[in-house]
N, C-alpha and C positions, 0 to 999 in steps of 0.2 A: 504494500500500500504506500503510495507516494504522498508526501506532504510538502507543499510549497508555501512560500511567503511572497505576497505581492501587494500592489496598490490598486484600489478600486478606481476604474476609469469611467464607467458608465453604470447608471441604475435606471435606465429608461424603460426596461421591460418589467412585467409583473413577476415578482419573486425570482428575478434573475439579475445578477450583476456581472459586469465584465471586469476581470482582474488581470492586470498585466504583471507577469513574473519576469524578472531580470536575473540572468545568471551569467557567469564568466566561463567561456569555452576557450580552450587552447588549440590553436591551429596545429594540425598534425605534422606539417613539414616545417613551417617557419617558427613555431613555438611562441607566436605572438598571442597575447590575451585579447579576446574579442568579447564585447558586451552583446549578448543575444537576448532579445525580448520576445515574449510570446503571450498572446491573450487567450484567456480561458473563460467560457461561459460557466457561471457558478450558480448553484441553487442558493437563494438567500432567504433564510427564515428570520434572521436577526434584524433586518432592515438597515443595512449599512448605507453610508453616504459616500459621495465621490471624494477621493483624496485620503480615505482611511486605509491604514495598513492592516491586512488581514492574513490569517493562516488558513489555507485550503487543503482538503484531502480528497483523494479519489474515492468514488462510491459507485453504486450501481447506476446504469443509465436511467436518467429521469426523463429526458426527452432526446430528440435527435442530436442536439449539440451539447446538452448538459450532462456531464459525467463527473462533476466536482461539487463539493459542498463546503460552505464556510464553517470552520471549526470555532474560531474566536477572532475578536477584533484586538489587535495588538496596540495600535496607536490611532487616536482620533485626530 
């Protein structure tokens, strides 16, 4: 089960938030550190707001695009 930490980017859908997760990836040949961002559609029962830092975890598929759930709000 994967757990990520990210920032809420959008809350325009009902019970769904878009969370952007940023991680550092090292290039296999040049060994340079790259900043990689990815957006996840997350099931939102807590009612988070844009800009909050949250912890998300993988869960069963809730809809076509939602396979993640908000565990807790880290920073408001």
